N, C-alpha and C positions, 0 to 999 in steps of 0.2 A: 367556483372550484367545487368539485364533487368529492364527497366523503363516502367511500365504499366500505362495505362490511365484509369481514372474513376473507381477505385476499391472501392467497398463498404467496409466500415470500421466496420460496425456492427458485422460481424462474427469474427472480431479480438478482440472483447471486451467481458468481462463477462456480461456486461449489455445487450448486443445484440441490441444496439441503435446507430444510427449515419448514416449520409450520406456518399457520396463517397470522396475519395482523388483524387485531380486532377492528381497526379502522385503517384505511389507506387513502392517501390523496397525493396529487402531483402539484407542486408549486412552480408556476411559470413566471413569477414576479416576486418582488420583495413584499408587495401587499398580500399576495397569496401566502407567503411565509407567515406574516403576522396573523392572517386569518386562521391558518392551521394551528399556530401556537395558542391563539385564543380559544379555538375549538377544543383543544386538549385540556387547557386549563379550566374551562367552564365545566368540564365533565370529570375533572380530577384524574385525568389519564396521563400516563407516562408518554413521553414523546421521543421518537427516534428519527434522526435525519438520515436518509438513504441517498447515496450517490450512485456509483456504478456497480456496487455490490461485489467488487473484486477483492475486498479485504475484510470479508464478513462471513461469520459462521452463525447461522440462526438456529436457535434451539428447536427441538422437535415439537415442543408445546407452542411455539410461535411467540407472539408478542402481544400482551394484553392492553396495548395502548394504540396511539396513532403513529403510523409510519408515514413520514412526510418525504416524498421523493423529490429531490431538487431537479427541476427541469428548465432552469433559466438558460437562455441561449443568446449568443452574440459574441462577436470579436471586433474590437475597435483598435486602431493603431494610431498613435501619436508619436511621430519620429520613430525611435527604435523601441518604444514601450508599447506592449500589447496588453490591452485590458480584455480579459477573457471571462465570460460568464461561467458560473460554477457548474452548470449542467452540460457544458460542451465536452465532447469526447477528447480525452487527453491525447491519445495517439494521433487522432486526426489533426489536432492543433500542431503537434510536432511535425507531422508530415508536411503541413502547409508552410510553416516557417522555414523548415530546412530546405524545401524546394525553392523558397525565395532567398536562400543563402544567408539566413540568420543563424548564427551560432549561439550556443548556450544550453540547448536541450537535446542535441543530437544523440547523446548516449542514453537518453531516456525514452527512446523510441520503443514501441511494442509493449509498453506498460499499460495494462487495462485500467479502466475506471474513468472518472470524470475529473475535470479541472479542480472542482471544489475540494477534492480529497488530497490534492498535492501538498498544500501547506500544512494540512493537519498532521500528516505523518512525515513531513519533510522528505517527500519521495526522492529516492536516489538509486542509481545503478551505474555500474561501469565507469566509476570515477567522477560522476556528477551528482549534484543534489539541486533541487529546485530553489533552496535557500540562496544559492549563488546568483540567481537571476530575479527573484521576487523583490519588488520594490514597494509593494503595497498589497494589503489584503482588505477587501471590503466585506463586512459581515454585519448581520443583525445581532445586536446585543440583547439577549433575552431578559436582561434586567430592566431595560427601558423600552424594548421593541423598536429602537431606533437604529439606523445604520451607523457604522463607525468604520473609519479608515485606520488600519493599523500599519505602522512602519515595521520593517524587518526586525529592528531591535526590540519591538514590543511583542513579537511573535515567539521569542524564546527558542529559536531554531537550534536543535542539536541533532545528533544522529538518530534518525527515525522518530524525532520528537519535536513537539512545539507546545505552546500553551494550550492549543486546541485539543490535544489528547492527553494533557497532564494537569498542570495547575489550574487551568480555566476550562477544563473539560465540561461540556454541557452549557457553557455560557454563550457561545457564539454559533451562528449559522453562516457559513461563508457564502457570499453571493457572487463575488468575482475576484479575480486575482490579476495583478499587474506584473508582467515579466519584462525586464529590460534585457534585450538581446543585442548581439553584435553583428551588424551587417558585414558580410564578407569576412567574418572572423574565422580563425583556424579551428578545426575540430579538436576535441579533447581526446587524446590517445594515451592516457596514463594507465589504463587498466591492462593487466597482463594479457587477457584474451585478445584485446584489440591491438596491442603492440605486436603480438604474434601474427595476427591476421594481416597487418599492414607492414610487416618487417620488410626492409629493402626498398620501401616506397619513399620517394622524396617528399611527397605531399599527397593528401587525400581529400576528396570533396566531402562536404557535409552529408550529401545524400548517400555517398558510399559508406560512410561511417554509420549512418542510421540504418541502412540496409544490412550491414554487417552485424549490428547489434540485434536486429530482429532475427537474423539467421542463427546467431548464437543462442538467443532466447528460445527459438524454436527447437534447436538441437537439445536444449535442456528441458524441454516441455514447459517453458515459461511464456510461450506465446499462445494466445487463444486461437485455436484452430478447430473448427467444427468437426466432430467425429473423432478427435484425438482424446483417448481416455485420460492421458496425462494432464489434460487441460482442465479437468474438473477439480480445480483446486483454488486456493487463495494465494497462489504464488509462494514465495518464501514464507514458511510458516513460523520460523524462529528468527529472532534478531541475532546478529553476530555479537557475542558478548565481548565486553571490554574488561580486561583484568589488569591488576597491578603487575609490575615487573617481577615482583617476588612470586606471585601466584603463577605467572607464566613460566618462571624458571622451575617451579615445582613440577608443573606438568611436563616440561621438556626433560627434566631429570628422569621421569618415569617412561616417557613416550618417545624420546629421541627428538627428531626434527619435527617441530610443530609450526605449521604455516601461520603467519601473523602479519599484521600491518600496524605501523605506529598510530597511536590514538591520542597523542599529546600527554604531557605531564608524566612521561615515563611509562605510560600504560600501553598495552598491546590489545589489538582487536583480533580475535581468533575466529576463523570461519565456522559458523554453526554447523555447516554441512560436514566438515571434517570431524567435529565432535560427535555428531550423530552416527557417522559411519564407524568411527573408532569405538563407539559404545555398542556396536554390534548390529546396527540397523542399516542394511545395505539397500541400494536402489532396487525397487521391486518388492521389498518386504511388505507383507500385509498382515493385518489383524482383522479377520472377518471381512466386512465390506469396505473397510478403510485401508489405505495402504500408503506406501511411499512411491513416488514417481519412479518409473523405470529409467529415467534420465537425469534425475536430480534428487539427491538425498534430502534436500531441504523442503521439498514440496509434498505435503500430505494430500492425498487425492481421494475422491469418491469413486470407488471401483465399480459402482452401480448399485443404486438403491441404498446407499449408506445413510445412516442417521447421524445427527449431531453427536449422539452418545457414542457411536462407533469412532468418530474422529477424536473425541475427547479421550476415549480409552487409549487410543494409539498415542495421542499427545502426551498423556500422563506417563505411559510406559517409557517413551523416549526420554522425557524430561527427568524422570527418576533415575534411569540408567546413566545418563550423562552426569547428573549431580553426584551419584555414588562413585563414579569413576574419576571425575575431574574436579569435583567440588564447585561446579558451576550450575546454577539453576537457569535453564534457558527461558527466555521471555518470549511468549508468542507475539507475532505481529498482528494477526487478524483481530478484529473487534468481535466480541462474543455477545450476541443479542438474545435475551430470553427473560423469563419472568423472575429469575434469580441470578445473583452474581455468580460468575464462573460459567454460566450458560443458562 
């Protein structure tokens, strides 16, 4: 495995933003991962594990340690369970299994990034989450440098959350994920956009649903299309906040009809895009070289030569306005990588 010096990180992210890594290496096996960890530890360097770079904002100063890019490949099937290496492209995997008439991930088509990132954030969209199909996550435990198989209950899956990005953040490096899918299963059509798209249809094929999801994502600027300026982003920048029933009612008393979805225990999930727009930030809004997508209020974009500082300035302006108006502090989805916390 080669350890390279001062490698620019911007090309490895969908934002196209960020300074260099002090060291950079690609791991194609679990032994490579162990070698990378030992390299960083022997030099007292911080370590960052990079996947597809689709949920990442890198600081302008770069990263003063080792960036280890996960490049493990391979897909194995045993019955209806698919073991997929962490470096595999997520959307390519979805395309393959949907074409083979396996249900369970069809609404997650078009999401950029690699398989290894899916359990970390419990990736979800259009009424599905990967937690519904994950039956095991194999990862290197950095406490022992040995592989460990984690069952779903050990992963702590919640909305956009798992132990990998919360309580045990920094402890594990995912190497492969097992998904249990349903051969000839019916597609999930619970999301409003999909219900509308397929209204009046007695049934829909999995491939049709996956195609519809990609088209919807494209219309919202959430599909990576070369040359499309709305694609220079990290997708949805803020998580949809969950509030108590009382908090929701206070907002509704002042704003009228407030879109929401049940979130259990009497709580409501409010679309972050609605909050952003109601706080005065319309599609196409910009602040210097950073802006909001012309097609989706939840996607912050690099309008061209934007810096991480530009994006952060826009992030903070939006978050402060939403908090002042609604009493909700929006939580960013992307990971912020830099020499200091917060970027």
